[in-house]
Every structure is written in C-alpha cells, then in structure tokens.
C-alpha positions as CSV (number, residue, x, y, z in Angstrom):
1,M,-49.8,-143.3,119.1
2,V,-49.6,-146.9,119.3
3,G,-49.7,-148.6,116.2
4,F,-48.9,-145.5,114.1
5,I,-46.8,-145.9,111.4
6,P,-45.7,-142.6,109.8
7,P,-45.8,-142.5,105.8
8,R,-43.0,-143.1,103.8
9,P,-41.1,-140.5,102.4
10,F,-42.0,-139.5,99.0
11,F,-38.1,-140.1,97.7
12,L,-38.3,-143.6,98.9
13,C,-41.6,-144.5,96.9
14,K,-39.7,-143.0,93.6
15,Q,-40.4,-145.1,90.6
16,I,-37.3,-146.1,88.3
17,V,-38.3,-145.4,84.9
18,R,-36.5,-147.1,81.8
19,I,-35.2,-144.4,79.4
20,S,-33.9,-146.4,76.8
21,V,-37.0,-147.2,74.9
22,G,-36.3,-147.5,71.0
23,R,-32.6,-148.4,71.6
24,R,-31.6,-150.8,68.5
25,V,-28.8,-153.6,69.0
26,V,-26.9,-154.5,66.1
27,V,-23.7,-157.0,65.3
28,T,-20.8,-155.1,64.2
29,G,-17.9,-157.7,64.6
30,V,-17.3,-161.2,65.0
31,G,-14.4,-163.5,66.5
32,L,-14.0,-167.6,66.7
33,V,-11.7,-169.9,68.1
34,T,-13.0,-173.2,67.2
35,P,-12.1,-177.2,66.2
36,L,-12.7,-176.1,62.8
37,G,-9.9,-173.3,62.7
38,T,-8.9,-170.2,64.4
39,G,-10.5,-167.1,63.0
40,V,-14.0,-166.3,61.4
41,E,-13.0,-167.0,57.8
42,K,-11.2,-170.6,58.6
43,T,-14.4,-171.6,60.7
44,W,-17.1,-170.5,58.5
45,S,-15.9,-171.8,55.2
46,A,-14.9,-175.5,56.6
47,L,-18.7,-175.2,58.1
48,C,-20.0,-174.4,54.9
49,A,-18.1,-177.1,53.3
50,G,-19.4,-179.3,55.7
51,K,-15.7,-180.1,57.4
52,S,-15.5,-182.2,60.8
53,G,-13.5,-180.8,63.5
54,I,-14.0,-184.1,65.8
55,G,-11.0,-186.4,65.8
56,P,-8.7,-188.5,68.4
57,I,-8.2,-187.1,71.8
58,T,-4.4,-186.0,72.3
59,R,-4.6,-183.7,75.1
60,F,-4.5,-186.8,77.6
61,D,-4.1,-190.7,77.3
62,A,-8.1,-191.2,76.9
63,S,-7.7,-195.4,75.9
64,E,-8.8,-196.1,79.4
65,V,-12.1,-193.6,79.6
66,G,-14.4,-195.4,77.2
67,V,-14.6,-192.2,74.9
68,N,-11.2,-191.2,73.0
69,I,-12.5,-188.6,70.6
70,A,-13.3,-185.1,70.9
71,A,-13.2,-181.8,69.2
72,E,-10.0,-180.0,69.6
73,V,-8.7,-176.9,68.5
74,K,-5.6,-177.7,66.6
75,D,-4.2,-174.3,65.3
76,F,-4.2,-171.8,67.9
77,Q,-0.7,-170.0,68.7
78,V,-1.3,-168.2,72.0
79,E,1.7,-165.7,71.0
80,D,-0.3,-164.5,68.0
81,H,-2.9,-163.1,70.6
82,I,-1.7,-162.6,73.9
83,D,1.6,-161.6,75.2
84,K,3.5,-164.9,76.5
85,K,3.9,-163.7,79.9
86,V,0.5,-162.9,80.5
87,A,-0.7,-166.1,78.8
88,K,1.6,-168.6,81.0
89,H,-1.2,-167.2,83.8
90,L,-4.3,-167.7,82.0
91,D,-6.2,-170.9,81.6
92,L,-6.9,-171.9,78.0
93,F,-10.7,-171.0,78.0
94,V,-9.4,-167.5,79.1
95,Q,-6.8,-167.3,76.2
96,Y,-9.6,-168.3,73.8
97,A,-12.0,-165.9,74.9
98,V,-9.1,-163.1,74.6
99,A,-8.2,-164.1,71.2
100,A,-11.5,-164.3,69.9
101,A,-12.5,-161.0,71.4
102,G,-9.4,-159.5,69.7
103,E,-10.8,-160.8,66.4
104,A,-13.7,-159.3,67.0
105,L,-12.8,-155.8,68.0
106,R,-10.6,-155.8,65.0
107,N,-13.5,-157.3,62.6
108,A,-15.6,-154.0,63.9
109,D,-13.0,-151.6,63.4
110,F,-13.6,-150.3,67.1
111,Q,-11.1,-148.9,69.4
112,I,-11.8,-148.5,73.1
113,T,-10.5,-145.3,74.6
114,E,-10.3,-143.5,77.7
115,E,-13.5,-141.7,76.6
116,N,-15.4,-144.6,75.4
117,A,-14.3,-147.2,78.0
118,P,-17.0,-146.7,80.6
119,R,-19.8,-147.6,78.1
120,V,-18.3,-150.8,76.9
121,G,-19.1,-154.1,78.5
122,S,-17.4,-157.4,78.8
123,I,-20.1,-159.8,79.3
124,M,-19.3,-163.6,78.5
125,G,-20.7,-167.2,79.1
126,C,-18.7,-170.1,80.3
127,G,-19.9,-173.6,82.0
128,L,-17.0,-174.9,83.8
129,G,-14.0,-172.5,83.7
130,G,-10.7,-174.4,84.4
131,L,-11.1,-177.6,85.1
132,P,-7.9,-179.1,83.5
133,T,-6.1,-176.5,85.7
134,I,-7.9,-177.9,88.6
135,E,-6.9,-181.2,87.9
136,K,-3.3,-180.5,87.3
137,Y,-3.1,-178.7,90.7
138,H,-5.1,-181.3,92.7
139,Q,-2.2,-183.7,91.5
140,V,0.6,-181.2,92.4
141,A,-0.9,-181.1,96.2
142,M,-1.2,-184.6,96.4
143,E,2.1,-185.5,95.2
144,K,4.2,-182.4,96.4
145,G,2.2,-180.6,98.7
146,T,-0.2,-177.4,98.7
147,K,3.1,-174.9,99.2
148,R,3.7,-176.0,95.3
149,I,0.6,-174.3,94.2
150,T,1.0,-171.5,92.2
151,P,-0.4,-168.3,93.6
152,F,-2.1,-167.8,90.0
153,F,-4.4,-170.9,90.6
154,I,-7.3,-169.1,91.8
155,P,-7.9,-166.6,89.2
156,M,-6.9,-169.1,86.6
157,V,-9.9,-171.0,87.0
158,I,-12.5,-169.1,88.0
159,P,-15.5,-169.0,85.4
160,N,-15.9,-165.1,85.0
161,M,-12.1,-164.8,84.6
162,G,-12.7,-164.6,80.2
163,A,-15.0,-161.4,80.9
164,G,-12.3,-160.4,83.6
165,Q,-9.2,-160.6,81.2
166,I,-11.3,-159.3,78.3
167,S,-11.8,-156.2,80.1
168,I,-8.1,-155.9,81.6
169,I,-6.4,-156.6,78.3
170,Y,-8.6,-154.5,76.1
171,G,-9.4,-152.0,78.8
172,T,-13.5,-151.9,79.1
173,R,-14.8,-150.4,82.1
174,G,-18.7,-150.9,81.6
175,P,-20.6,-154.3,82.7
176,N,-18.2,-157.1,83.6
177,L,-20.4,-160.1,83.9
178,C,-19.9,-163.8,83.6
179,L,-23.0,-166.1,82.8
180,T,-22.5,-169.6,84.3
181,T,-25.6,-171.2,82.9
182,A,-24.2,-174.8,81.5
183,C,-24.7,-175.4,78.3
184,A,-27.0,-171.8,77.9
185,A,-24.5,-169.6,78.7
186,G,-22.9,-168.2,76.0
187,T,-26.5,-167.5,74.6
188,H,-27.4,-165.8,78.0
189,A,-24.6,-163.8,77.7
190,V,-25.2,-162.5,74.6
191,G,-28.9,-161.7,75.2
192,E,-28.2,-160.2,78.5
193,A,-25.5,-158.1,76.8
194,F,-28.0,-157.0,74.4
195,R,-30.7,-156.1,77.4
196,S,-27.6,-154.1,79.0
197,I,-27.5,-151.9,75.6
198,V,-31.1,-151.6,75.4
199,N,-31.2,-150.5,79.1
200,D,-28.5,-147.6,78.1
201,E,-26.0,-149.4,80.8
202,C,-23.5,-149.7,78.0
203,D,-23.3,-148.6,74.1
204,V,-20.7,-151.4,73.1
205,A,-20.4,-155.1,74.3
206,I,-18.0,-157.4,73.7
207,T,-19.7,-160.8,74.5
208,G,-20.2,-164.7,73.9
209,G,-18.8,-167.7,75.5
210,S,-15.6,-169.9,75.7
211,E,-14.9,-173.2,77.0
212,S,-12.0,-175.8,77.3
213,V,-12.3,-178.8,79.4
214,I,-11.3,-181.9,77.4
215,C,-9.5,-183.6,80.2
216,P,-10.2,-186.8,82.0
217,L,-12.4,-185.4,84.5
218,A,-14.8,-183.8,82.3
219,V,-14.5,-186.3,79.7
220,G,-14.8,-189.4,82.2
221,G,-17.9,-187.6,84.1
222,F,-20.1,-187.0,80.9
223,H,-19.5,-190.6,79.9
224,A,-20.3,-191.6,83.2
225,M,-23.6,-190.4,82.6
226,K,-23.7,-192.1,79.0
227,A,-24.3,-188.4,77.4
228,L,-21.2,-188.8,75.1
229,S,-21.2,-190.7,71.7
230,T,-18.9,-194.0,71.7
231,R,-18.4,-194.1,68.0
232,N,-14.5,-194.3,68.6
233,D,-13.7,-195.5,65.3
234,Q,-15.7,-193.0,63.2
235,P,-14.8,-189.4,64.9
236,E,-16.2,-187.5,61.8
237,K,-19.4,-189.6,61.8
238,A,-20.1,-189.4,65.6
239,S,-21.9,-186.1,65.9
240,R,-25.0,-186.8,64.2
241,P,-28.0,-184.7,65.2
242,F,-31.4,-186.0,64.5
243,D,-30.2,-188.9,63.1
244,R,-31.6,-192.1,64.1
245,D,-28.3,-193.5,65.0
246,R,-27.1,-191.0,67.2
247,D,-25.8,-191.9,70.3
248,G,-24.5,-188.6,72.4
249,F,-22.6,-185.5,72.2
250,I,-18.8,-184.8,71.3
251,I,-17.0,-182.7,73.6
252,S,-15.4,-179.8,72.3
253,E,-13.7,-176.5,73.1
254,G,-13.1,-172.9,71.8
255,A,-14.6,-169.6,71.7
256,G,-17.3,-167.3,69.8
257,V,-17.3,-163.5,70.5
258,L,-19.5,-160.8,69.2
259,I,-19.4,-156.8,69.2
260,L,-22.6,-156.2,69.8
261,E,-23.5,-152.2,69.4
262,E,-26.5,-149.5,69.8
263,L,-27.6,-148.5,66.2
264,E,-27.1,-144.9,66.2
265,H,-23.7,-145.3,68.0
266,A,-22.6,-148.1,65.2
267,L,-24.1,-146.0,62.4
268,A,-22.0,-142.6,63.9
269,R,-18.6,-144.2,63.0
270,G,-19.8,-146.0,59.8
271,A,-19.6,-149.6,61.3
272,K,-20.3,-152.5,58.9
273,I,-23.5,-154.3,60.3
274,Y,-24.0,-158.2,60.1
275,A,-27.4,-158.4,61.7
276,E,-29.7,-157.0,63.9
277,V,-30.4,-158.8,67.5
278,A,-34.3,-158.6,67.9
279,G,-35.3,-160.6,70.8
280,Y,-34.2,-162.8,73.7
281,G,-36.1,-165.4,75.7
282,L,-34.8,-167.1,78.9
283,S,-36.8,-169.8,81.0
284,G,-36.4,-172.7,83.3
285,D,-37.7,-176.2,83.0
286,G,-38.5,-176.7,86.7
287,Y,-38.2,-180.2,86.0
288,H,-34.5,-182.5,86.1
289,M,-30.9,-181.5,86.6
290,A,-29.8,-183.1,83.4
291,A,-33.0,-183.8,81.1
292,P,-35.8,-181.5,79.5
293,P,-39.2,-182.3,80.1
294,E,-40.4,-184.6,77.2
295,D,-42.9,-182.0,75.9
296,G,-40.1,-179.3,75.7
297,N,-42.4,-177.0,77.6
298,G,-39.5,-174.9,78.7
299,A,-38.1,-174.6,75.4
300,V,-41.4,-173.6,74.1
301,R,-42.1,-170.8,76.4
302,C,-38.2,-169.5,76.1
303,M,-38.7,-169.3,71.9
304,K,-42.2,-167.6,72.5
305,M,-40.9,-165.2,74.7
306,A,-37.8,-164.2,72.2
307,L,-40.7,-164.0,69.5
308,K,-42.8,-161.7,71.6
309,D,-39.9,-159.7,72.4
310,A,-38.6,-159.3,68.9
311,G,-42.5,-158.5,67.9
312,M,-42.5,-161.2,65.2
313,K,-44.6,-163.9,64.2
314,P,-43.5,-167.5,64.0
315,E,-43.6,-167.1,59.9
316,D,-40.9,-164.1,60.3
317,V,-38.4,-166.8,60.9
318,D,-36.4,-168.6,58.6
319,Y,-33.7,-170.5,59.9
320,V,-33.0,-172.0,63.3
321,N,-29.5,-172.8,64.6
322,A,-30.5,-175.8,66.8
323,H,-29.3,-176.6,70.0
324,G,-28.9,-180.1,68.3
325,T,-26.8,-182.0,70.6
326,S,-26.7,-185.3,68.9
327,T,-28.2,-187.2,71.9
328,P,-31.3,-189.6,71.6
329,L,-33.4,-187.2,74.2
330,N,-32.6,-183.7,73.1
331,D,-32.9,-183.8,69.6
332,V,-36.6,-185.4,70.0
333,V,-37.7,-182.6,72.5
334,E,-36.4,-180.1,70.5
335,T,-37.9,-181.0,67.6
336,R,-41.5,-181.5,69.7
337,A,-40.5,-178.1,71.1
338,L,-40.4,-176.4,67.6
339,K,-43.4,-177.8,66.4
340,T,-45.3,-176.3,69.3
341,A,-43.6,-173.1,69.2
342,F,-44.1,-172.3,65.4
343,G,-47.1,-174.6,64.4
344,D,-47.4,-175.6,61.1
345,H,-44.5,-173.0,60.0
346,A,-42.2,-175.4,61.8
347,Y,-42.1,-177.5,58.7
348,K,-41.4,-174.3,56.5
349,L,-38.2,-173.7,58.8
350,A,-34.5,-174.5,57.8
351,I,-32.9,-176.3,60.8
352,S,-29.4,-176.7,61.4
353,S,-27.1,-178.1,64.1
354,T,-23.5,-176.9,63.7
355,K,-22.6,-179.0,66.4
356,S,-22.5,-182.1,63.8
357,M,-19.1,-180.3,63.0
358,T,-18.0,-178.5,65.8
359,G,-19.2,-181.0,68.8
360,H,-20.7,-179.2,71.6
361,M,-18.8,-176.7,73.4
362,L,-21.0,-176.7,76.6
363,G,-21.0,-172.8,77.9
364,G,-19.1,-171.6,75.1
365,A,-21.9,-173.3,72.5
366,G,-24.0,-170.6,72.4
367,G,-21.3,-167.6,71.5
368,I,-19.8,-169.6,68.7
369,E,-23.5,-170.5,67.3
370,S,-24.7,-166.7,67.9
371,V,-21.7,-166.3,65.4
372,F,-23.1,-168.7,63.3
373,T,-26.6,-167.2,63.3
374,A,-24.9,-163.8,62.6
375,L,-23.1,-164.9,59.7
376,A,-25.6,-167.0,58.2
377,I,-28.1,-163.8,58.0
378,K,-24.8,-161.7,56.6
379,H,-24.1,-164.2,54.0
380,Q,-28.0,-165.8,53.4
381,I,-26.8,-169.2,54.0
382,A,-28.0,-172.2,56.1
383,P,-24.9,-174.3,57.2
384,P,-25.6,-177.9,57.2
385,T,-26.5,-180.7,59.5
386,M,-23.9,-183.2,58.8
387,N,-24.2,-187.1,59.4
388,L,-27.8,-186.9,59.0
389,E,-27.9,-190.1,57.2
390,N,-30.8,-192.0,58.6
391,A,-33.9,-190.0,59.5
392,D,-35.7,-190.4,63.1
393,P,-39.0,-190.8,62.4
394,E,-39.6,-188.4,65.5
395,C,-37.3,-186.0,64.1
396,D,-39.4,-185.1,60.7
397,L,-38.6,-181.3,60.2
398,D,-36.1,-179.7,57.6
399,Y,-32.8,-180.2,59.2
400,V,-30.5,-179.0,56.3
401,P,-29.1,-182.4,55.6
402,N,-25.5,-182.7,54.6
403,Q,-25.3,-179.6,52.4
404,A,-25.0,-175.6,53.1
405,R,-28.3,-174.2,51.4
406,K,-28.3,-170.4,49.9
407,M,-31.4,-169.2,50.8
408,K,-33.2,-166.3,51.8
409,I,-32.6,-165.2,55.8
410,R,-34.7,-162.5,57.1
411,A,-34.8,-163.9,60.6
412,A,-33.2,-166.6,62.4
413,M,-33.3,-168.1,66.0
414,S,-30.4,-169.6,68.2
415,N,-31.2,-172.2,70.7
416,S,-29.5,-173.2,73.8
417,F,-30.4,-175.4,76.6
418,G,-28.6,-176.4,79.8
419,F,-28.5,-178.6,82.3
420,G,-30.6,-177.5,85.7
421,G,-33.0,-176.9,83.1
422,T,-32.0,-173.5,81.9
423,N,-33.0,-172.3,78.3
424,A,-31.8,-169.5,76.4
425,V,-32.9,-168.3,72.7
426,L,-32.1,-165.2,70.7
427,I,-33.6,-163.6,67.4
428,M,-31.5,-162.0,65.1
429,K,-32.9,-160.5,61.6
430,E,-31.5,-158.6,58.8
431,Y,-30.5,-155.1,59.3
432,E,-33.0,-152.6,56.9
433,G,-31.8,-149.5,58.1
434,K,-33.5,-146.9,60.2
435,S,-37.0,-147.0,60.3
C-alpha cells in the first residue's frame, strides 16, 4: 500500500531502565602531588598552615616572558612511583596522575584483582595535555627534521593518557575516560565517576585531575590574555583571591586523585570513609570563550543543579571550596553567583580559595580541590584564603581570611568554571552511616 509504514518491532521500542536507584558513593582514598608537597600529608598540613607553593619559574628562562613566577612541584621523584623505563615515555602530567593514583589506592587499602578489575574505572580530567613535550618535539622537528621525533611522541601528549596509564599500570578494566573541559575538567571527571558508580557501570573509580604545562607556550599564552599575575617580586603574595589588589592567577601543576566507591562495596571490605559524594551539577554559559557572564547565571544554575541532585537546601551547606582564581572578573562573578544560588545563607557560608596557596592547576584544579573538600569534611577544617589583606567591596562574603578555621562542616561544595563557559560543581557531605 502506498504510504504504508509498518509498525516498529517491539524490541526496537524497548525502554532502558536505570537499575541503580539508591546506589550511594563514598570517598575511601585520596592522593596528591602539588606545589605544597608530594603526598596528602605534606600538602594538607602546608595548606592548613597557610604556606605558599608559589615561587620563581625554574623550568625555563622566563626573564623575557613578562611573568616569571609559577607554582611548581618541587619534591617529586618519579622513581619513587613509576619504573624508570616506563616513566621516560610519559609526559609529566601523566607521571603526576599515576603517582597520585598510586597513593590514593594505598590510602584506600584497595587491591585491584583479575576478579574486580572490570568493575574499576579510571576517569580523569586534563586541560592541555603534554604541551611541554609538544614544544620540545616541534623544536626537534624544526632543527633536526621529523625523522628525529620519538615514536612515543603522540602517546605522550594526548590528554587521555593520564586515565589510560592509570588503567594500564594498575590494571583497571572498567570505564576509561578523560574529561577535557579546561579548568572544570577535574571536577567534571569526579562528577562523571560519581555518576558511573550510581548508574552501576562500576563499583570503584580512580578519578581526579592532572596538569603540567609550565612552559613558554602556556605561560606566554596566558600572559598574552592578561590572565596571569605580574607580581613577580612577591611570588607568595601574588595569588590573592577576592582581594582588592588581585591582578591574575598563578599557573600551577600537579595532580589530585580520589578513590570513589559504592557504599556497600566499601562497607563490605571495611574501608575508611572520608566523605560521601552527594550531588553533581554541570552547565554551560553560552556566552564567551574566556569570560563568564557578569551575573554568573551559568554558575548559579550549576550550583542549584548540584543542590537538587544532592536533595539539599542551601542552608545544608557549610563550606565552599571556591573556584577563586584571583582574576578581577572571576572572583566578583563567583561572589554574585554564590549570593544568587544561596540567598541569605551565602553570608553564613565559610568560603575559601585554596588557589591562594597552590596556584591554579587548570584542568587538574578540580582534582586537588575535590580532595581538599573531602579532607575538609574529614578533619572539620576550612582551609584559609591567604593574602586577603584588602577586601574588595564587591567580594563581601566570609572567605576564611589568612587562617584555617576549625568548624562544623556537614556538607561542602567545590566549584570549577572553565574557558568555553563550562561549569562543574560537586557536593560532598559527612558520612553518617546507612539510612
């Protein structure tokens, strides 16, 4: 019959039903490589003491760039974490990711086996990948020809190799994924790992973010945008989020990794629990490639989504680890967004920018700041915002100035916002047992 359309077979119309309702997710391990020190203990104690990891650039001669300060990892010894023969073919951002993942696995006392490997994921965030290696081999190609490029070049530089090498080295066979969403990448990675466990795609996830791009191309590029602080004579004072005299961010490097675990799985093996992941939000500004809208509407929607996902009201949150980059626009916009999302409760929040001490790790920032958020809940301490000496009148919330604060933290939020107008927010809370 002309125009007759046969009915679709019933099996083509089958609905996909989520089978994971009620799966809860907890943090059971953490690992850090940061400018404050390699290892969680070194970094957390320095952070709470208000110490700075920012100093002169040593990776290259930055005298002609205009910016000669950064937050470099200073004590990392790759042979302590990775076989030297393997490490020489890994970009530094991958080395950091693998090292932080190793510490997190040890911290969680979790063993990956043939039996559980298919249910263990590796989900990491990264912004720029192996940019220093790209610089290096571009020079090799220009000076010596393309035949002198190492066959390991491409695998060294692609951004997903942090997640990939974690999977290869530690033997995970579950979801293997990289989020490359600029400065929101690490937070998106943790959020997607959380979702993977909730959705029964895995039981355990190694997740976080890593970055290492302290090189002429990155420093020069961000400086050309006027995004970096030029307080070269006072490196430790250069990152000053929410302060009236802030003039840009400090480029940083490192990695932060968490072990996320389905609650019943964690309890069955007697794991210690740092915090419970309660909610995740993500949104887009649809506005500008490098600037947020002045009212911060994308960030507002993202925070509200995370609160809704967590089943929380604004007043349930006690602490916020802010994006807090120390750039003139970001800090004002984030303040406005917090006021809109939290209403009157915004003035009761303790808010800090740990970037005042670590600098801005770009795609890795959300990883280390997710770790800091879990540790803040575990230890009931809000880290300080250092260098907040002259308050910006437009930034009038409680930013925990210059001294860590012992306080009750029932639930905490971690914010990350990136170029391209991409936003990510996580909420964690105290683990209070099975309901």
